[in-house]
PDBQT receptor file of N, H, CA, C and O in Angstrom, charges set to zero:
ATOM      1  N   MET A   1     -13.183   0.826  -4.363  1.00  0.00    +0.000 N 
ATOM      2  CA  MET A   1     -11.618   0.955  -4.177  1.00  0.00    +0.000 C 
ATOM      3  C   MET A   1     -11.861   1.923  -2.877  1.00  0.00    +0.000 C 
ATOM      4  O   MET A   1     -12.288   3.077  -2.825  1.00  0.00    +0.000 OA
ATOM      5  N   PRO A   2     -11.476   1.117  -1.953  1.00  0.00    +0.000 N 
ATOM      6  CA  PRO A   2     -11.158   1.983  -0.688  1.00  0.00    +0.000 C 
ATOM      7  C   PRO A   2     -10.641   3.131  -0.735  1.00  0.00    +0.000 C 
ATOM      8  O   PRO A   2      -9.732   3.312  -1.544  1.00  0.00    +0.000 OA
ATOM      9  N   VAL A   3     -11.072   4.199   0.105  1.00  0.00    +0.000 N 
ATOM     10  H   VAL A   3     -11.811   4.052   0.763  1.00  0.00    +0.000 HD
ATOM     11  CA  VAL A   3     -10.337   5.193   0.196  1.00  0.00    +0.000 C 
ATOM     12  C   VAL A   3      -8.800   5.338   0.394  1.00  0.00    +0.000 C 
ATOM     13  O   VAL A   3      -8.143   6.157  -0.249  1.00  0.00    +0.000 OA
ATOM     14  N   ALA A   4      -8.300   4.554   1.257  1.00  0.00    +0.000 N 
ATOM     15  H   ALA A   4      -8.834   3.889   1.780  1.00  0.00    +0.000 HD
ATOM     16  CA  ALA A   4      -6.888   4.401   1.864  1.00  0.00    +0.000 C 
ATOM     17  C   ALA A   4      -6.111   3.947   0.399  1.00  0.00    +0.000 C 
ATOM     18  O   ALA A   4      -5.040   4.445   0.051  1.00  0.00    +0.000 OA
ATOM     19  N   GLU A   5      -6.812   2.965  -0.349  1.00  0.00    +0.000 N 
ATOM     20  H   GLU A   5      -7.682   2.562  -0.067  1.00  0.00    +0.000 HD
ATOM     21  CA  GLU A   5      -5.994   2.500  -1.387  1.00  0.00    +0.000 C 
ATOM     22  C   GLU A   5      -6.035   3.550  -2.562  1.00  0.00    +0.000 C 
ATOM     23  O   GLU A   5      -5.018   3.508  -3.254  1.00  0.00    +0.000 OA
ATOM     24  N   ALA A   6      -6.907   4.416  -2.922  1.00  0.00    +0.000 N 
ATOM     25  H   ALA A   6      -7.733   4.450  -2.360  1.00  0.00    +0.000 HD
ATOM     26  CA  ALA A   6      -7.014   5.425  -3.583  1.00  0.00    +0.000 C 
ATOM     27  C   ALA A   6      -5.914   6.665  -3.070  1.00  0.00    +0.000 C 
ATOM     28  O   ALA A   6      -5.197   7.236  -3.892  1.00  0.00    +0.000 OA
ATOM     29  N   ALA A   7      -5.892   6.915  -1.953  1.00  0.00    +0.000 N 
ATOM     30  H   ALA A   7      -6.474   6.451  -1.285  1.00  0.00    +0.000 HD
ATOM     31  CA  ALA A   7      -4.913   7.709  -1.438  1.00  0.00    +0.000 C 
ATOM     32  C   ALA A   7      -3.548   7.235  -1.711  1.00  0.00    +0.000 C 
ATOM     33  O   ALA A   7      -2.630   8.013  -1.972  1.00  0.00    +0.000 OA
ATOM     34  N   ARG A   8      -3.431   6.106  -1.659  1.00  0.00    +0.000 N 
ATOM     35  H   ARG A   8      -4.176   5.474  -1.447  1.00  0.00    +0.000 HD
ATOM     36  CA  ARG A   8      -2.060   5.463  -1.743  1.00  0.00    +0.000 C 
ATOM     37  C   ARG A   8      -1.698   5.643  -3.192  1.00  0.00    +0.000 C 
ATOM     38  O   ARG A   8      -0.534   5.863  -3.528  1.00  0.00    +0.000 OA
ATOM     39  N   GLU A   9      -2.781   5.541  -4.133  1.00  0.00    +0.000 N 
ATOM     40  H   GLU A   9      -3.726   5.363  -3.860  1.00  0.00    +0.000 HD
ATOM     41  CA  GLU A   9      -2.482   5.298  -5.613  1.00  0.00    +0.000 C 
ATOM     42  C   GLU A   9      -1.920   6.821  -5.927  1.00  0.00    +0.000 C 
ATOM     43  O   GLU A   9      -0.900   7.061  -6.574  1.00  0.00    +0.000 OA
ATOM     44  N   LEU A  10      -2.718   7.705  -5.389  1.00  0.00    +0.000 N 
ATOM     45  H   LEU A  10      -3.546   7.511  -4.864  1.00  0.00    +0.000 HD
ATOM     46  CA  LEU A  10      -2.328   9.158  -5.885  1.00  0.00    +0.000 C 
ATOM     47  C   LEU A  10      -1.113   9.717  -5.346  1.00  0.00    +0.000 C 
ATOM     48  O   LEU A  10      -0.502  10.712  -5.738  1.00  0.00    +0.000 OA
ATOM     49  N   ALA A  11      -0.825   8.870  -4.310  1.00  0.00    +0.000 N 
ATOM     50  H   ALA A  11      -1.321   8.062  -3.992  1.00  0.00    +0.000 HD
ATOM     51  CA  ALA A  11       0.550   9.481  -3.716  1.00  0.00    +0.000 C 
ATOM     52  C   ALA A  11       1.788   8.946  -4.342  1.00  0.00    +0.000 C 
ATOM     53  O   ALA A  11       2.862   9.547  -4.294  1.00  0.00    +0.000 OA
ATOM     54  N   THR A  12       1.573   7.556  -5.057  1.00  0.00    +0.000 N 
ATOM     55  H   THR A  12       0.701   7.068  -5.096  1.00  0.00    +0.000 HD
ATOM     56  CA  THR A  12       2.839   7.061  -5.789  1.00  0.00    +0.000 C 
ATOM     57  C   THR A  12       2.246   7.434  -7.130  1.00  0.00    +0.000 C 
ATOM     58  O   THR A  12       3.183   7.560  -7.918  1.00  0.00    +0.000 OA
ATOM     59  N   HIS A  13       1.348   7.611  -7.589  1.00  0.00    +0.000 N 
ATOM     60  H   HIS A  13       0.587   7.509  -6.948  1.00  0.00    +0.000 HD
ATOM     61  CA  HIS A  13       1.088   7.968  -8.975  1.00  0.00    +0.000 C 
ATOM     62  C   HIS A  13       0.345   9.051  -9.298  1.00  0.00    +0.000 C 
ATOM     63  O   HIS A  13      -0.721   8.911  -9.899  1.00  0.00    +0.000 OA
ATOM     64  N   PRO A  14       0.765  10.125  -8.977  1.00  0.00    +0.000 N 
ATOM     65  CA  PRO A  14      -0.215  11.575  -9.336  1.00  0.00    +0.000 C 
ATOM     66  C   PRO A  14      -0.787  11.734 -10.813  1.00  0.00    +0.000 C 
ATOM     67  O   PRO A  14      -1.923  12.111 -11.099  1.00  0.00    +0.000 OA
ATOM     68  N   ILE A  15       0.220  11.373 -11.687  1.00  0.00    +0.000 N 
ATOM     69  H   ILE A  15       1.142  11.066 -11.454  1.00  0.00    +0.000 HD
ATOM     70  CA  ILE A  15      -0.785  11.559 -13.180  1.00  0.00    +0.000 C 
ATOM     71  C   ILE A  15      -1.739  10.874 -13.406  1.00  0.00    +0.000 C 
ATOM     72  O   ILE A  15      -2.662  11.520 -13.901  1.00  0.00    +0.000 OA
ATOM     73  N   PRO A  16      -1.989   9.551 -13.224  1.00  0.00    +0.000 N 
ATOM     74  CA  PRO A  16      -3.283   8.995 -13.551  1.00  0.00    +0.000 C 
ATOM     75  C   PRO A  16      -4.277   9.336 -12.511  1.00  0.00    +0.000 C 
ATOM     76  O   PRO A  16      -5.162   8.501 -12.325  1.00  0.00    +0.000 OA
ATOM     77  N   LEU A  17      -4.290  10.409 -11.803  1.00  0.00    +0.000 N 
ATOM     78  H   LEU A  17      -3.571  11.088 -11.953  1.00  0.00    +0.000 HD
ATOM     79  CA  LEU A  17      -5.258  11.201 -11.134  1.00  0.00    +0.000 C 
ATOM     80  C   LEU A  17      -6.667  10.987 -12.045  1.00  0.00    +0.000 C 
ATOM     81  O   LEU A  17      -7.640  10.316 -11.701  1.00  0.00    +0.000 OA
ATOM     82  N   VAL A  18      -6.532  11.628 -13.110  1.00  0.00    +0.000 N 
ATOM     83  H   VAL A  18      -5.742  12.174 -13.390  1.00  0.00    +0.000 HD
ATOM     84  CA  VAL A  18      -7.678  11.691 -13.868  1.00  0.00    +0.000 C 
ATOM     85  C   VAL A  18      -8.378   9.965 -13.946  1.00  0.00    +0.000 C 
ATOM     86  O   VAL A  18      -9.396   9.638 -13.337  1.00  0.00    +0.000 OA
ATOM     87  N   THR A  19      -7.920   9.440 -14.443  1.00  0.00    +0.000 N 
ATOM     88  H   THR A  19      -7.093   9.705 -14.938  1.00  0.00    +0.000 HD
ATOM     89  CA  THR A  19      -7.951   7.975 -14.528  1.00  0.00    +0.000 C 
ATOM     90  C   THR A  19      -8.990   7.667 -13.147  1.00  0.00    +0.000 C 
ATOM     91  O   THR A  19     -10.205   7.483 -13.081  1.00  0.00    +0.000 OA
ATOM     92  N   LEU A  20      -7.918   7.703 -12.104  1.00  0.00    +0.000 N 
ATOM     93  H   LEU A  20      -6.931   7.852 -12.157  1.00  0.00    +0.000 HD
ATOM     94  CA  LEU A  20      -8.648   7.173 -10.869  1.00  0.00    +0.000 C 
ATOM     95  C   LEU A  20     -10.169   7.714 -10.448  1.00  0.00    +0.000 C 
ATOM     96  O   LEU A  20     -11.085   7.069  -9.937  1.00  0.00    +0.000 OA
ATOM     97  N   VAL A  21     -10.125   9.177 -10.852  1.00  0.00    +0.000 N 
ATOM     98  H   VAL A  21      -9.381   9.702 -11.266  1.00  0.00    +0.000 HD
ATOM     99  CA  VAL A  21     -11.304   9.927 -10.598  1.00  0.00    +0.000 C 
ATOM    100  C   VAL A  21     -12.157   9.368 -11.328  1.00  0.00    +0.000 C 
ATOM    101  O   VAL A  21     -13.265   9.127 -10.851  1.00  0.00    +0.000 OA
ATOM    102  N   LEU A  22     -11.839   9.008 -12.726  1.00  0.00    +0.000 N 
ATOM    103  H   LEU A  22     -10.938   9.205 -13.114  1.00  0.00    +0.000 HD
ATOM    104  CA  LEU A  22     -13.165   8.441 -13.627  1.00  0.00    +0.000 C 
ATOM    105  C   LEU A  22     -13.596   7.330 -13.173  1.00  0.00    +0.000 C 
ATOM    106  O   LEU A  22     -14.779   7.027 -13.325  1.00  0.00    +0.000 OA
ATOM    107  N   ASP A  23     -12.689   6.485 -12.510  1.00  0.00    +0.000 N 
ATOM    108  H   ASP A  23     -11.728   6.731 -12.387  1.00  0.00    +0.000 HD
ATOM    109  CA  ASP A  23     -12.933   5.026 -12.119  1.00  0.00    +0.000 C 
ATOM    110  C   ASP A  23     -13.927   5.445 -10.836  1.00  0.00    +0.000 C 
ATOM    111  O   ASP A  23     -15.025   4.900 -10.720  1.00  0.00    +0.000 OA
ATOM    112  N   LEU A  24     -13.593   6.168 -10.151  1.00  0.00    +0.000 N 
ATOM    113  H   LEU A  24     -12.702   6.611 -10.245  1.00  0.00    +0.000 HD
ATOM    114  CA  LEU A  24     -14.407   6.420  -8.915  1.00  0.00    +0.000 C 
ATOM    115  C   LEU A  24     -15.830   6.860  -9.083  1.00  0.00    +0.000 C 
ATOM    116  O   LEU A  24     -16.700   6.313  -8.406  1.00  0.00    +0.000 OA
ATOM    117  N   LEU A  25     -16.156   7.880  -9.998  1.00  0.00    +0.000 N 
ATOM    118  H   LEU A  25     -15.449   8.325 -10.548  1.00  0.00    +0.000 HD
ATOM    119  CA  LEU A  25     -17.238   8.384 -10.473  1.00  0.00    +0.000 C 
ATOM    120  C   LEU A  25     -17.872   7.268 -11.127  1.00  0.00    +0.000 C 
ATOM    121  O   LEU A  25     -19.063   7.142 -10.840  1.00  0.00    +0.000 OA
ATOM    122  N   GLY A  26     -17.365   6.377 -11.974  1.00  0.00    +0.000 N 
ATOM    123  H   GLY A  26     -16.398   6.480 -12.206  1.00  0.00    +0.000 HD
ATOM    124  CA  GLY A  26     -17.994   5.598 -13.047  1.00  0.00    +0.000 C 
ATOM    125  C   GLY A  26     -19.171   5.998 -13.754  1.00  0.00    +0.000 C 
ATOM    126  O   GLY A  26     -20.216   5.371 -13.921  1.00  0.00    +0.000 OA
ATOM    127  N   THR A  27     -18.767   7.398 -14.232  1.00  0.00    +0.000 N 
ATOM    128  H   THR A  27     -17.917   7.908 -14.096  1.00  0.00    +0.000 HD
ATOM    129  CA  THR A  27     -19.979   8.006 -15.142  1.00  0.00    +0.000 C 
ATOM    130  C   THR A  27     -19.787   7.834 -16.709  1.00  0.00    +0.000 C 
ATOM    131  O   THR A  27     -18.787   7.631 -17.398  1.00  0.00    +0.000 OA
ATOM    132  N   ARG A  28     -21.131   7.992 -17.001  1.00  0.00    +0.000 N 
ATOM    133  H   ARG A  28     -21.943   8.157 -16.441  1.00  0.00    +0.000 HD
ATOM    134  CA  ARG A  28     -20.809   7.852 -18.926  1.00  0.00    +0.000 C 
ATOM    135  C   ARG A  28     -20.104   9.125 -19.320  1.00  0.00    +0.000 C 
ATOM    136  O   ARG A  28     -19.430   9.085 -20.350  1.00  0.00    +0.000 OA
ATOM    137  N   LYS A  29     -20.170  10.248 -18.638  1.00  0.00    +0.000 N 
ATOM    138  H   LYS A  29     -20.718  10.280 -17.802  1.00  0.00    +0.000 HD
ATOM    139  CA  LYS A  29     -19.646  11.309 -19.095  1.00  0.00    +0.000 C 
ATOM    140  C   LYS A  29     -17.916  11.324 -18.857  1.00  0.00    +0.000 C 
ATOM    141  O   LYS A  29     -17.365  12.401 -19.082  1.00  0.00    +0.000 OA
ATOM    142  N   ALA A  30     -17.139  10.278 -18.454  1.00  0.00    +0.000 N 
ATOM    143  H   ALA A  30     -17.587   9.402 -18.271  1.00  0.00    +0.000 HD
ATOM    144  CA  ALA A  30     -15.790  10.111 -18.358  1.00  0.00    +0.000 C 
ATOM    145  C   ALA A  30     -15.460  10.775 -19.678  1.00  0.00    +0.000 C 
ATOM    146  O   ALA A  30     -14.941  11.866 -19.441  1.00  0.00    +0.000 OA
ATOM    147  N   PRO A  31     -15.559  10.544 -20.966  1.00  0.00    +0.000 N 
ATOM    148  CA  PRO A  31     -15.104  10.775 -22.054  1.00  0.00    +0.000 C 
ATOM    149  C   PRO A  31     -14.736  12.526 -21.989  1.00  0.00    +0.000 C 
ATOM    150  O   PRO A  31     -13.646  13.093 -22.070  1.00  0.00    +0.000 OA
ATOM    151  N   GLU A  32     -15.998  13.031 -21.828  1.00  0.00    +0.000 N 
ATOM    152  H   GLU A  32     -16.883  12.571 -21.763  1.00  0.00    +0.000 HD
ATOM    153  CA  GLU A  32     -16.394  14.444 -21.751  1.00  0.00    +0.000 C 
ATOM    154  C   GLU A  32     -15.135  15.145 -20.715  1.00  0.00    +0.000 C 
ATOM    155  O   GLU A  32     -14.242  15.914 -21.069  1.00  0.00    +0.000 OA
ATOM    156  N   ILE A  33     -15.392  14.620 -19.400  1.00  0.00    +0.000 N 
ATOM    157  H   ILE A  33     -16.118  13.995 -19.112  1.00  0.00    +0.000 HD
ATOM    158  CA  ILE A  33     -14.284  14.848 -18.434  1.00  0.00    +0.000 C 
ATOM    159  C   ILE A  33     -12.824  14.866 -18.654  1.00  0.00    +0.000 C 
ATOM    160  O   ILE A  33     -12.062  15.786 -18.356  1.00  0.00    +0.000 OA
ATOM    161  N   GLN A  34     -12.486  13.597 -19.281  1.00  0.00    +0.000 N 
ATOM    162  H   GLN A  34     -13.105  12.849 -19.524  1.00  0.00    +0.000 HD
ATOM    163  CA  GLN A  34     -11.180  13.534 -19.578  1.00  0.00    +0.000 C 
ATOM    164  C   GLN A  34     -10.579  14.358 -20.647  1.00  0.00    +0.000 C 
ATOM    165  O   GLN A  34      -9.393  14.686 -20.666  1.00  0.00    +0.000 OA
ATOM    166  N   SER A  35     -11.459  14.675 -21.534  1.00  0.00    +0.000 N 
ATOM    167  H   SER A  35     -12.423  14.409 -21.519  1.00  0.00    +0.000 HD
ATOM    168  CA  SER A  35     -10.993  15.677 -23.005  1.00  0.00    +0.000 C 
ATOM    169  C   SER A  35     -11.031  17.094 -22.229  1.00  0.00    +0.000 C 
ATOM    170  O   SER A  35     -10.138  17.898 -22.496  1.00  0.00    +0.000 OA
ATOM    171  N   ALA A  36     -12.008  17.434 -21.293  1.00  0.00    +0.000 N 
ATOM    172  H   ALA A  36     -12.733  16.781 -21.076  1.00  0.00    +0.000 HD
ATOM    173  CA  ALA A  36     -12.024  18.741 -20.547  1.00  0.00    +0.000 C 
ATOM    174  C   ALA A  36     -10.640  18.804 -20.096  1.00  0.00    +0.000 C 
ATOM    175  O   ALA A  36      -9.895  19.670 -20.553  1.00  0.00    +0.000 OA
ATOM    176  N   LEU A  37     -10.145  17.762 -19.041  1.00  0.00    +0.000 N 
ATOM    177  H   LEU A  37     -10.751  17.058 -18.670  1.00  0.00    +0.000 HD
ATOM    178  CA  LEU A  37      -9.070  17.791 -18.429  1.00  0.00    +0.000 C 
ATOM    179  C   LEU A  37      -7.717  17.872 -19.293  1.00  0.00    +0.000 C 
ATOM    180  O   LEU A  37      -6.657  18.423 -18.994  1.00  0.00    +0.000 OA
ATOM    181  N   THR A  38      -8.008  17.281 -20.260  1.00  0.00    +0.000 N 
ATOM    182  H   THR A  38      -8.869  16.834 -20.503  1.00  0.00    +0.000 HD
ATOM    183  CA  THR A  38      -6.833  17.304 -21.154  1.00  0.00    +0.000 C 
ATOM    184  C   THR A  38      -6.767  18.505 -21.601  1.00  0.00    +0.000 C 
ATOM    185  O   THR A  38      -5.607  18.905 -21.701  1.00  0.00    +0.000 OA
ATOM    186  N   GLU A  39      -7.584  19.254 -21.917  1.00  0.00    +0.000 N 
ATOM    187  H   GLU A  39      -8.526  18.929 -21.836  1.00  0.00    +0.000 HD
ATOM    188  CA  GLU A  39      -7.643  20.625 -22.498  1.00  0.00    +0.000 C 
ATOM    189  C   GLU A  39      -6.653  21.617 -21.451  1.00  0.00    +0.000 C 
ATOM    190  O   GLU A  39      -5.837  22.480 -21.777  1.00  0.00    +0.000 OA
ATOM    191  N   LEU A  40      -7.008  21.199 -20.241  1.00  0.00    +0.000 N 
ATOM    192  H   LEU A  40      -7.671  20.498 -19.976  1.00  0.00    +0.000 HD
ATOM    193  CA  LEU A  40      -6.683  22.168 -18.932  1.00  0.00    +0.000 C 
ATOM    194  C   LEU A  40      -4.755  22.309 -19.120  1.00  0.00    +0.000 C 
ATOM    195  O   LEU A  40      -4.078  23.337 -19.106  1.00  0.00    +0.000 OA
ATOM    196  N   ARG A  41      -4.336  20.962 -19.274  1.00  0.00    +0.000 N 
ATOM    197  H   ARG A  41      -4.887  20.128 -19.285  1.00  0.00    +0.000 HD
ATOM    198  CA  ARG A  41      -3.137  20.706 -19.248  1.00  0.00    +0.000 C 
ATOM    199  C   ARG A  41      -2.258  21.950 -20.066  1.00  0.00    +0.000 C 
ATOM    200  O   ARG A  41      -1.032  21.884 -20.154  1.00  0.00    +0.000 OA
TER     201      ARG A  41
C-alpha cells in the first residue's frame, strides 16, 4: 500500500490503525500485536 494511501486511510479511519499497521507489517506476530494493543485500550 502506498504511503499516501495509508496516510489517507489513517486520516479518515483512525480506529483501524491497528489493522493497517498489521497489514503493513505482514507479520506472523499479528495476533500477538493485536492482543497487546487491545489490552492497552
